[in-house]
Structures are given as C-alpha cells and as structure tokens.
PADO-483776 format. One line per 2 residues: number of its first residue (from 0); their letters; for each residue x, y, z of N, C-alpha, C, CB. Coordinates in steps of 0.2 Angstrom, whole numbers, always signed. Glycine has a CB too. Layout:
% residues N
NUM	A	X/Y/Z/X/Y/Z/X/Y/Z/X/Y/Z; ... .
***
This chain:
% residues 209
0	MT	+85/+18/-73/+82/+19/-80/+74/+17/-78/+86/+12/-86; +72/+12/-76/+67/+12/-76/+64/+19/-70/+66/+4/-74 .
2	RS	+66/+20/-65/+67/+26/-66/+63/+30/-66/+70/+27/-69; +66/+35/-71/+66/+38/-76/+61/+37/-83/+73/+37/-78 .
4	NL	+59/+28/-86/+56/+28/-88/+49/+30/-85/+57/+24/-90; +48/+29/-78/+41/+30/-74/+38/+38/-72/+42/+26/-67 .
6	RH	+42/+40/-74/+44/+46/-74/+36/+49/-75/+49/+48/-80; +31/+47/-78/+26/+49/-78/+21/+47/-74/+25/+50/-83 .
8	AY	+23/+41/-72/+15/+39/-67/+17/+41/-59/+12/+30/-67; +9/+40/-57/+9/+40/-50/+5/+36/-49/+8/+47/-47 .
10	WI	+7/+34/-39/+6/+29/-40/+2/+34/-31/+12/+23/-41; -5/+29/-33/-9/+26/-26/-10/+20/-23/-15/+26/-26 .
12	GG	-9/+20/-19/-9/+15/-16/-13/+14/-6/-1/+13/-17; -13/+7/-5/-17/+9/+1/-20/+4/+5/-23/+13/-1 .
14	GS	-29/+3/+12/-27/-4/+13/-33/-2/+9/-25/-8/+21; -38/-10/+7/-45/-12/+7/-50/-5/+9/-46/-19/+13 .
16	GS	-52/-5/+2/-58/-2/+4/-56/+6/+8/-62/-7/+9; -50/+10/+7/-52/+17/+5/-55/+20/+0/-47/+19/+4 .
18	GK	-54/+18/-5/-57/+23/-10/-52/+26/-16/-58/+28/-6; -47/+20/-18/-41/+20/-20/-45/+23/-29/-37/+11/-18 .
20	SQ	-49/+15/-28/-49/+16/-37/-54/+21/-39/-51/+7/-42; -60/+20/-35/-64/+28/-35/-58/+36/-37/-68/+30/-22 .
22	VA	-54/+37/-32/-49/+42/-30/-45/+43/-39/-43/+38/-24; -43/+38/-39/-41/+38/-47/-45/+39/-53/-39/+33/-48 .
24	QH	-53/+36/-52/-54/+36/-59/-59/+45/-59/-60/+27/-62; -57/+46/-50/-61/+56/-54/-55/+60/-55/-68/+62/-47 .
26	LA	-50/+58/-51/-42/+62/-53/-41/+62/-62/-33/+55/-49; -40/+54/-62/-40/+54/-72/-46/+57/-79/-40/+46/-75 .
28	AE	-51/+57/-74/-59/+63/-81/-54/+68/-77/-73/+65/-77; -53/+69/-71/-55/+78/-73/-46/+80/-75/-59/+85/-63 .
30	FG	-42/+75/-75/-35/+79/-77/-30/+74/-83/-31/+81/-69; -34/+71/-83/-37/+68/-92/-29/+61/-92/-36/+78/-104 .
32	LQ	-29/+57/-88/-25/+54/-87/-26/+47/-90/-24/+55/-83; -22/+43/-89/-22/+33/-87/-24/+33/-81/-14/+28/-87 .
34	VY	-28/+28/-82/-25/+24/-72/-26/+17/-76/-31/+26/-61; -21/+12/-72/-18/+7/-71/-22/+4/-66/-13/+7/-70 .
36	ET	-26/-1/-65/-29/-6/-54/-25/-10/-59/-41/-9/-50; -21/-13/-52/-15/-17/-53/-23/-23/-50/-5/-14/-47 .
38	DE	-29/-24/-45/-31/-28/-45/-35/-32/-51/-33/-26/-42; -37/-28/-56/-38/-29/-63/-34/-34/-64/-37/-23/-68 .
40	AM	-26/-33/-64/-23/-37/-70/-19/-40/-63/-17/-32/-78; -23/-44/-57/-21/-50/-54/-22/-57/-58/-25/-50/-50 .
42	AD	-27/-58/-59/-26/-66/-65/-22/-67/-70/-32/-68/-70; -21/-60/-74/-16/-63/-80/-7/-62/-74/-17/-54/-91 .
44	HI	-10/-60/-69/+0/-57/-66/-1/-68/-62/-1/-45/-54; -9/-69/-60/-5/-77/-59/-3/-81/-63/-8/-82/-55 .
46	RR	-6/-79/-67/-4/-84/-76/+3/-86/-77/-4/-79/-83; +4/-80/-76/+12/-76/-79/+17/-79/-75/+14/-67/-77 .
48	MR	+15/-80/-67/+22/-82/-62/+22/-88/-63/+20/-83/-53; +30/-91/-62/+32/-94/-61/+30/-97/-53/+37/-91/-64 .
50	SE	+32/-101/-51/+32/-107/-44/+38/-105/-40/+34/-116/-47; +42/-105/-45/+46/-103/-42/+50/-97/-42/+49/-108/-41 .
52	EA	+44/-93/-44/+50/-86/-42/+44/-85/-37/+51/-78/-49; +38/-87/-36/+31/-86/-32/+29/-92/-28/+24/-87/-37 .
54	PA	+35/-94/-23/+33/-95/-18/+25/-98/-12/+36/-91/-19; +25/-89/-11/+16/-92/-8/+15/-89/-10/+13/-91/-2 .
56	LA	+11/-88/-17/+6/-89/-19/+5/-96/-21/+6/-86/-22; +12/-102/-21/+9/-111/-23/+6/-108/-17/+14/-119/-23 .
58	AF	+10/-108/-12/+8/-110/-5/+0/-110/-4/+11/-104/+0; -2/-101/-5/-8/-101/-6/-16/-106/-10/-6/-97/-8 .
60	LA	-15/-107/-15/-17/-111/-21/-15/-119/-19/-14/-109/-28; -15/-119/-15/-14/-127/-13/-17/-126/-10/-9/-130/-11 .
62	MD	-20/-121/-3/-20/-122/+0/-30/-123/+0/-14/-119/+4; -33/-126/+5/-43/-127/+2/-45/-118/+9/-50/-141/+6 .
64	MD	-51/-117/+6/-52/-111/+10/-54/-110/+17/-57/-109/+7; -53/-115/+21/-52/-113/+30/-45/-113/+32/-56/-118/+36 .
66	ER	-40/-117/+29/-34/-114/+29/-31/-110/+28/-31/-115/+26; -36/-107/+21/-33/-99/+23/-37/-93/+25/-30/-97/+18 .
68	WV	-41/-97/+29/-44/-89/+30/-48/-94/+38/-51/-83/+20; -48/-97/+39/-51/-102/+46/-47/-102/+53/-50/-109/+44 .
70	EG	-38/-108/+48/-35/-109/+53/-30/-107/+55/-35/-113/+53; -29/-102/+53/-21/-98/+56/-22/-92/+57/-15/-98/+50 .
72	PP	-20/-90/+60/-19/-81/+66/-19/-74/+56/-3/-81/+76; -21/-72/+61/-24/-67/+53/-15/-64/+55/-34/-58/+55 .
74	EA	-9/-65/+57/-3/-64/+58/-2/-64/+51/+0/-69/+62; -3/-75/+52/-3/-77/+51/-4/-78/+40/-5/-78/+56 .
76	ML	-8/-74/+41/-12/-73/+37/-7/-65/+32/-21/-73/+41; -8/-63/+34/-4/-55/+32/+4/-59/+31/-3/-47/+41 .
78	DT	+9/-63/+34/+15/-64/+31/+15/-67/+26/+18/-67/+35; +11/-69/+26/+11/-75/+19/+8/-72/+12/+6/-84/+21 .
80	FH	+1/-69/+15/+2/-68/+8/+5/-66/+2/+0/-66/+8; +4/-70/-3/+9/-69/-7/+8/-61/-13/+9/-77/-10 .
82	WF	+3/-58/-11/+2/-50/-10/+6/-47/-8/-2/-48/-6; +2/-46/-1/+7/-44/+4/+12/-44/+4/+6/-46/+9 .
84	RG	+18/-49/+2/+24/-50/+0/+29/-49/-8/+24/-56/+2; +26/-44/-10/+27/-40/-15/+28/-45/-22/+33/-36/-14 .
86	EG	+24/-52/-19/+28/-60/-25/+21/-54/-33/+22/-75/-21; +23/-56/-41/+20/-53/-44/+23/-42/-45/+12/-56/-41 .
88	FG	+26/-39/-39/+26/-34/-43/+30/-29/-47/+25/-31/-39; +33/-37/-52/+37/-35/-55/+35/-37/-63/+42/-36/-53 .
90	LI	+29/-39/-60/+25/-40/-70/+22/-31/-68/+14/-49/-72; +19/-29/-61/+14/-23/-62/+23/-21/-69/+10/-16/-52 .
92	VE	+26/-20/-67/+29/-17/-69/+32/-14/-76/+30/-19/-65; +35/-21/-77/+35/-24/-83/+28/-19/-88/+34/-33/-82 .
94	DL	+19/-21/-83/+16/-19/-88/+15/-12/-95/+12/-21/-86; +19/-9/-86/+19/+0/-86/+21/+2/-90/+21/+5/-82 .
96	LS	+27/-3/-92/+34/+2/-99/+30/+0/-102/+44/-1/-103; +26/-6/-103/+22/-8/-112/+20/-4/-114/+17/-12/-115 .
98	LP	+16/+1/-108/+10/+6/-110/+13/+14/-112/+4/+7/-103; +8/+14/-118/+12/+23/-121/+14/+27/-112/+1/+31/-127 .
100	TG	+19/+33/-114/+20/+36/-109/+16/+45/-108/+26/+34/-109; +10/+44/-113/+7/+49/-112/-1/+46/-114/+12/+56/-118 .
102	PP	-8/+51/-113/-4/+54/-104/+1/+51/-98/-10/+53/-99; -1/+52/-93/+2/+54/-89/-3/+46/-86/+2/+61/-86 .
104	II	-3/+43/-79/-5/+38/-79/-6/+37/-72/-1/+34/-83; -9/+32/-68/-10/+35/-58/-11/+28/-62/-17/+41/-52 .
106	VE	-7/+26/-56/-3/+18/-53/-10/+16/-49/+6/+18/-46; -13/+12/-46/-19/+12/-37/-19/+3/-36/-32/+17/-38 .
108	GF	-18/+2/-31/-21/-4/-28/-16/-9/-24/-25/-7/-33; -18/-7/-18/-17/-12/-12/-8/-17/-13/-25/-19/-12 .
110	RL	-7/-17/-18/+0/-18/-20/+2/-17/-23/+3/-22/-20; +5/-10/-21/+7/-7/-23/+10/-3/-14/+2/-4/-29 .
112	LP	+14/-8/-11/+22/-12/-6/+24/-3/-4/+31/-16/-13; +27/+3/+0/+28/+6/+1/+35/+5/+0/+25/+7/+4 .
114	HL	+37/+0/+2/+48/+1/-1/+50/-2/-6/+55/-2/+5; +44/-5/-12/+44/-5/-20/+43/-2/-22/+43/-9/-25 .
116	VQ	+39/+2/-23/+37/+10/-28/+41/+14/-26/+29/+14/-26; +48/+15/-20/+53/+20/-20/+56/+20/-25/+56/+19/-17 .
118	PL	+58/+14/-24/+66/+16/-26/+61/+16/-34/+76/+9/-24; +57/+19/-39/+52/+19/-43/+51/+28/-44/+46/+14/-40 .
120	LA	+53/+30/-39/+49/+37/-39/+57/+40/-43/+47/+43/-29; +55/+46/-46/+58/+54/-47/+58/+56/-43/+56/+59/-50 .
122	DP	+52/+59/-41/+50/+61/-36/+44/+60/-31/+50/+63/-38; +49/+60/-25/+43/+56/-20/+34/+58/-21/+45/+59/-12 .
124	KR	+33/+64/-21/+27/+66/-19/+23/+64/-25/+27/+74/-18; +26/+58/-29/+21/+54/-35/+17/+49/-30/+27/+50/-42 .
126	AV	+18/+47/-27/+15/+43/-23/+12/+43/-17/+17/+39/-23; +7/+40/-15/+2/+44/-9/-3/+36/-4/-6/+51/-14 .
128	WL	-2/+34/+0/-6/+31/+1/-11/+33/+6/-4/+26/+2; -16/+27/+4/-23/+30/+7/-24/+25/+13/-30/+31/+1 .
130	LP	-24/+26/+20/-25/+22/+26/-31/+22/+29/-21/+23/+32; -36/+20/+29/-45/+16/+30/-44/+16/+39/-47/+6/+24 .
132	TP	-49/+17/+41/-48/+15/+48/-53/+9/+45/-50/+21/+56; -56/+4/+50/-59/-4/+51/-65/-3/+50/-58/-8/+57 .
134	EL	-68/+4/+54/-75/+7/+51/-75/+8/+43/-77/+14/+55; -70/+11/+41/-74/+12/+34/-70/+8/+30/-75/+21/+30 .
136	RY	-65/+1/+33/-66/-5/+29/-72/-7/+30/-61/-11/+30; -75/-9/+35/-78/-14/+36/-87/-11/+30/-77/-15/+44 .
138	AA	-89/-4/+29/-92/+3/+29/-93/+0/+20/-87/+12/+32; -85/-1/+16/-82/-3/+12/-86/-7/+7/-77/-6/+15 .
140	FT	-85/-13/+13/-85/-18/+11/-93/-22/+8/-80/-20/+15; -98/-18/+13/-103/-22/+15/-108/-17/+10/-106/-24/+24 .
142	SR	-105/-10/+7/-109/-8/+2/-110/-11/-7/-107/+0/+2; -101/-11/-3/-100/-17/-12/-103/-24/-12/-91/-20/-14 .
144	GS	-107/-23/-6/-109/-33/-7/-104/-35/-8/-113/-37/-12; -100/-35/-4/-93/-40/-5/-91/-45/+3/-85/-33/-7 .
146	LW	-92/-42/+9/-92/-41/+13/-90/-52/+17/-97/-36/+14; -95/-53/+12/-97/-62/+16/-92/-65/+9/-110/-66/+16 .
148	AI	-91/-61/+2/-88/-65/-3/-83/-71/-1/-85/-60/-6; -78/-72/+1/-73/-75/+2/-74/-79/+10/-67/-71/+0 .
150	AG	-78/-75/+18/-78/-80/+20/-83/-82/+23/-75/-79/+23; -92/-83/+18/-94/-85/+14/-95/-92/+12/-92/-83/+11 .
152	RT	-87/-94/+10/-89/-101/+7/-84/-105/+10/-90/-102/-1; -80/-104/+15/-79/-106/+25/-84/-111/+29/-79/-99/+30 .
154	SD	-81/-114/+33/-85/-117/+34/-87/-116/+39/-84/-121/+34; -83/-107/+43/-84/-104/+48/-87/-96/+45/-79/-105/+53 .
156	PD	-89/-94/+45/-90/-88/+41/-88/-82/+45/-97/-87/+38; -91/-81/+54/-89/-78/+58/-82/-78/+57/-91/-79/+64 .
158	KA	-79/-81/+59/-72/-83/+59/-66/-80/+56/-72/-87/+59; -68/-82/+49/-63/-79/+42/-67/-74/+42/-63/-82/+34 .
160	LS	-69/-67/+42/-73/-61/+38/-66/-59/+47/-87/-59/+37; -67/-62/+54/-62/-58/+59/-58/-59/+57/-61/-58/+66 .
162	NL	-55/-67/+53/-47/-68/+54/-46/-62/+44/-44/-80/+54; -47/-62/+41/-47/-57/+37/-49/-49/+39/-51/-61/+31 .
164	LE	-54/-46/+42/-54/-38/+42/-48/-37/+46/-61/-34/+45; -47/-41/+53/-38/-40/+53/-31/-39/+52/-37/-40/+54 .
166	RD	-32/-45/+47/-26/-48/+43/-25/-40/+38/-29/-56/+37; -33/-38/+37/-33/-30/+35/-29/-23/+35/-38/-28/+37 .
168	RL	-32/-24/+42/-30/-18/+51/-25/-20/+51/-34/-21/+61; -22/-23/+51/-14/-26/+51/-10/-23/+46/-14/-33/+50 .
170	FT	-14/-25/+40/-11/-23/+35/-8/-17/+32/-13/-25/+32; -14/-12/+38/-14/-2/+34/-9/-2/+39/-23/+6/+35 .
172	ER	-10/-5/+46/-5/-3/+51/+3/-3/+48/-7/-9/+57; +6/-9/+45/+14/-9/+41/+10/-2/+37/+19/-17/+35 .
174	LA	+5/-3/+34/+7/+5/+28/+8/+9/+33/+1/+10/+22; +5/+12/+36/+10/+18/+37/+14/+17/+42/+7/+25/+39 .
176	SE	+15/+12/+43/+24/+14/+48/+30/+12/+44/+26/+7/+56; +26/+6/+35/+30/+9/+31/+32/+18/+28/+28/+6/+26 .
178	TQ	+26/+19/+24/+25/+25/+23/+29/+33/+27/+19/+24/+23; +27/+29/+36/+34/+35/+39/+38/+32/+38/+35/+38/+48 .
180	RL	+42/+27/+39/+53/+26/+38/+51/+26/+31/+59/+17/+42; +51/+26/+27/+50/+30/+23/+50/+40/+19/+47/+28/+23 .
182	GL	+46/+42/+22/+47/+48/+20/+40/+50/+15/+55/+49/+16; +40/+44/+13/+34/+45/+7/+26/+47/+13/+33/+35/+2 .
184	RA	+22/+49/+6/+15/+52/+10/+11/+47/+11/+11/+57/+7; +7/+50/+15/-1/+44/+19/-5/+49/+21/-1/+37/+28 .
186	IS	-11/+46/+18/-19/+51/+21/-22/+47/+25/-27/+53/+16; -24/+47/+30/-29/+43/+34/-36/+43/+35/-28/+43/+38 .
188	IC	-40/+39/+34/-46/+40/+32/-52/+38/+35/-45/+38/+27; -57/+41/+37/-63/+40/+41/-70/+38/+39/-63/+45/+44 .
190	LD	-71/+36/+42/-79/+33/+42/-84/+38/+36/-82/+33/+51; -82/+46/+40/-87/+52/+39/-80/+56/+32/-89/+58/+48 .
192	TP	-74/+54/+32/-74/+61/+29/-75/+57/+22/-66/+66/+30; -75/+64/+19/-80/+65/+16/-76/+62/+4/-81/+76/+19 .
194	EN	-79/+61/-1/-74/+55/-4/-71/+62/-8/-78/+46/-10; -77/+67/-12/-74/+73/-13/-66/+77/-10/-78/+76/-10 .
196	RV	-66/+76/-4/-61/+80/+1/-56/+74/+1/-64/+83/+9; -55/+69/+1/-50/+64/-5/-47/+63/-8/-50/+61/-8 .
198	TD	-51/+66/-12/-48/+65/-19/-48/+75/-20/-56/+59/-26; -47/+78/-18/-42/+84/-18/-37/+86/-13/-47/+90/-19 .
200	EV	-36/+81/-7/-29/+80/-5/-24/+77/-9/-29/+76/+1; -28/+70/-13/-25/+65/-13/-19/+68/-23/-33/+57/-14 .
202	AA	-27/+72/-25/-22/+79/-31/-20/+85/-29/-26/+81/-37; -18/+85/-21/-13/+92/-21/-8/+89/-17/-17/+101/-17 .
204	VL	-9/+83/-14/-2/+77/-14/+2/+76/-21/-4/+69/-12; +0/+74/-25/+5/+69/-31/+8/+79/-34/-3/+60/-40 .
206	GL	+1/+84/-36/+7/+92/-37/+0/+93/-46/+23/+88/-41; -7/+91/-47/-10/+88/-50/-15/+94/-48/-10/+79/-50 .
208	S	-17/+98/-44/-20/+103/-40/-16/+112/-40/-20/+99/-33 .
***
C-alpha cells in the first residue's frame, strides 16, 4: 500500500557533500517538483522519536562531544550512528504520506538508506544515490564553512575531524556496496565533476529528461 501511495516520489540519497540538495533544487525548479529535505526534518524527528524506538539515538544524546567524535574508532561511529542505522526512517515515510501527491516530490538526504527505500519503489529507476570521493567531501565542507563545526567543539579537533571524514568515507563505501547488491543506481562524483553534469545524469536516471 505504501509503495503505491508513494508512486509520485523520486529519491536522491548519498554521502554527505555529494550535492544532493543542490541537485534536488535544480530538478525541482526545472520540472516543477516539490522537495522534501530529510536533513531539515531531523530536529522534528528527534522530538517525535521515543527512546525505546531509537536506542542508538538515546545513546548518542547521552554522550558528550568527545565520546561521540574523539574516543571511538570511525568503524564504531559508523555502526552506532542512529541515522545510519535507519532510526527515524518511518517518520520520513509518515511525513511523505501526509503531503499532497501532486506535483511529484523529490525526497533527498543521506538518511535514505538503499535497503529502506527499495521496498517503497514502484519503479527502481525512481531512486539514485550520489557517491562523493573523500576529496569532494572535504572541499564541500570547506566551501560551506562547516568543516570544523562539529570537530571544533571537541578537545581534539584534528582527531575528531579525521574520525568524521573516515566515518563518512566508510558510509559512502557501504552505500556503494548496498546499491550494487540491490540493483539500484548510484553515481560516483569526483572533485572535478561539473554540477550541471551531475544534475543532468540524475535527471536521466530518474526519467525526468
């Protein structure tokens, strides 16, 4: 039932710094679509999630900044981070079902894990994941002025930043493996890949152009 109710949705997932939001906004403007940004819903979803439904989130909120980003290895950060575990994904679906079904909507964000999105796809061509290289991710965070936004609040910013970047690299690798296993589309993006080329390729994959 949910799959048919979300036939009007297009999905753009991927690693942080891959340009998902910019691509979604460009496509929305060009093709007259709605946009649902999962990042923008995170604070609201945290308020709506009960601790028994989100144990990883509860554990994360109980940590201080060093416990979150300095003291553990990147592999543990990847495996225990609540959004990477899919906590709160049901609230994304709940939000989408409450929105008008027209015009079609682009859903974007790193929280769109392939194995969670796949059961909602009436057509597998309605989804794509953007996979940034580590160099692109670093450049994207630097250009946004957010490179040290988290790491700078710890007692060891250099180590925290290194951990964060490695965790996100591992997450992107996981997305690449999972999309391949599930037969879903993914696009690798390098530092020198023009943004308009990415937008055009996503439009082609999603069947918009």
